[in-house]
C-alpha positions in Angstrom: 18.9 22.4 -5.3 18.6 18.7 -5.0 18.3 16.7 -8.3 15.9 13.8 -8.6 16.0 10.6 -10.7 13.6 7.9 -11.8 14.9 4.6 -10.3 14.5 2.1 -13.1 15.5 -1.4 -14.0 18.4 -1.6 -16.4 17.0 -4.0 -19.0 20.1 -3.9 -21.2 21.8 -7.1 -20.0 20.9 -10.1 -22.1 22.0 -12.5 -19.4 19.9 -11.1 -16.6 16.9 -12.7 -15.0 13.3 -11.4 -15.4 10.8 -11.9 -12.6 7.1 -12.6 -13.0 4.1 -11.7 -11.0 4.1 -12.3 -7.2 2.2 -15.3 -5.9 1.3 -16.4 -2.3 2.1 -19.7 -0.7 -0.8 -21.4 -2.6 0.4 -20.0 -5.9 -2.4 -17.4 -6.2 -1.3 -14.1 -7.8 -1.0 -11.2 -5.4 -2.5 -7.8 -6.6 0.6 -6.1 -8.1 -1.0 -2.6 -8.1 -1.1 -2.4 -4.3 2.6 -1.6 -4.3 2.0 1.8 -6.0 -0.6 3.1 -3.5 1.9 4.7 -1.1 0.6 3.0 2.0 2.1 0.5 4.4 1.1 -3.0 3.6 0.6 -6.3 5.6 0.5 -9.0 2.9 -0.2 -11.8 5.3 2.3 -13.9 3.5 5.8 -13.9 2.0 5.3 -13.5 -1.8 7.3 -15.5 -4.2 8.4 -14.3 -7.6 8.8 -16.9 -10.3 11.5 -16.5 -12.9 9.9 -15.7 -16.2 13.4 -15.8 -17.7 16.3 -17.3 -15.7 19.6 -15.6 -15.7 22.0 -13.5 -13.6 20.4 -12.4 -10.4 20.1 -8.6 -9.7 20.1 -6.6 -6.5 17.5 -4.2 -8.0 15.0 -5.2 -10.6 11.4 -4.8 -11.6 9.2 -7.9 -11.4 5.9 -7.9 -13.5 4.1 -4.5 -13.3 7.3 -2.7 -12.4 7.3 -4.0 -8.8 10.7 -3.1 -7.4 12.4 -6.2 -5.9 15.7 -5.6 -4.0 18.4 -7.7 -2.4 19.1 -7.3 1.3 22.1 -5.1 0.4 19.7 -2.4 -0.8 17.8 -2.6 2.5 21.0 -2.4 4.5 22.2 0.7 2.4 18.8 2.5 3.0 19.0 1.7 6.7 22.6 3.1 6.9 21.4 6.2 5.1 18.3 6.5 7.4 15.9 6.6 4.5 12.3 7.0 5.6 9.1 6.7 3.8 9.9 3.2 2.5 8.8 -0.3 3.6 10.7 -3.4 2.7 8.4 -6.4 2.5 10.1 -9.9 2.7 9.8 -11.8 -0.5 11.3 -14.9 -2.1 12.7 -15.3 -5.6 12.4 -18.7 -7.2 15.7 -20.6 -7.0 17.5 -18.0 -4.9 18.5 -18.2 -1.3 17.9 -14.4 -0.9 17.0 -12.5 1.1 14.9 -10.4 -1.2 12.3 -7.7 -0.5 9.6 -5.7 -2.3 10.5 -2.0 -2.1 7.2 -0.2 -1.2 7.5 3.6 -1.4 5.2 5.2 1.2 4.9 8.8 -0.2 3.1 10.1 -3.1 3.8 13.7 -3.9 2.1 16.1 -6.4 5.2 17.4 -8.1 5.1 16.8 -11.9 5.9 20.0 -13.8 3.5 19.7 -16.8 5.1 22.7 -18.5 8.6 21.2 -18.5 7.5 17.7 -19.6 7.6 16.9 -23.3 3.9 16.1 -23.2 1.3 15.2 -20.7 -2.2 13.7 -21.3 -5.0 13.5 -18.8 -8.0 11.1 -18.5 -11.1 12.9 -19.7 -14.8 12.2 -19.3 -15.0 10.8 -22.8 -12.5 8.1 -21.9 -15.2 6.5 -19.7 -12.8 6.0 -16.8 -14.4 8.0 -13.9 -11.9 6.4 -11.5 -9.0 8.0 -13.3 -10.6 11.3 -14.3 -8.1 14.2 -14.0 -5.2 11.9 -13.5 -2.3 11.6 -15.9 -3.0 9.2 -18.8 0.6 9.6 -20.2 3.7 11.6 -19.2 6.5 11.9 -21.7 10.0 13.0 -20.7 8.8 13.6 -17.2 10.1 16.6 -15.2 9.2 17.4 -11.6 9.2 20.6 -9.6 11.8 20.0 -6.9 10.3 22.8 -4.7 7.2 20.5 -4.2 9.2 17.6 -2.9 10.3 18.9 0.5 12.6 16.5 2.3 11.5 13.3 0.5 14.3 11.1 -0.8 12.1 8.3 -2.3 8.5 8.7 -3.6 6.1 8.3 -6.4 4.6 11.3 -8.2 0.9 11.8 -7.8 -1.2 10.8 -10.8 1.7 8.8 -12.4 2.6 6.4 -9.6 4.1 3.9 -12.1 7.4 5.9 -11.5 9.7 5.6 -8.5 11.8 8.7 -7.9 14.8 9.0 -5.7 17.1 11.9 -4.6 20.5 12.4 -6.0 22.2 11.3 -2.7 20.4 7.9 -3.0 21.4 7.6 -6.6 25.0 8.2 -5.8 24.9 5.8 -2.8 23.4 3.0 -5.0 26.1 3.6 -7.6 29.0 3.7 -5.0 27.7 0.5 -3.4 27.7 -1.2 -6.9 24.1 -2.3 -6.7 23.4 -4.3 -9.8 20.3 -3.7 -12.0 19.8 0.0 -11.5 19.3 2.7 -14.2 18.7 6.4 -13.5 17.0 9.0 -15.6 17.0 12.6 -14.3 13.6 14.2 -13.8 
């Protein structure tokens, strides 16, 4: 059975850069949450990511709000592997020639295995958030049910879309390619 991993930003390097919130050509902040909706986007601009902390550039990193920003090498790798259900939106990183992209996962799958997670909490009526009622409020030591994933190789889990999940073959390819900035946690 295929194994799956959270694709995370490796925050351990003290010399690495940290990207801020995306802005448009006029410097207005772009809604960061739209990149977690699992839908194809037309931004109408090429977002720019300011450097919150300058440092060594990475080929995979999270900007503010865990927006995945990738170098062209990641795009080329995914194209070679014929990865579907992902959109790469052109972006600029302050002070870098690029090219960089926002990785926008286009699938959301109901797959979290509550019983195998260390703990899950749900939004309840008393939380006064009707827009989130029944969704996950917190997921600790997340585990998924791989039988619910089908043929997906990259996706976000329904109800906890702050996480980006990839299949083991993508993890291995990113490692073999030497893509900088990645960290993986099995789910």
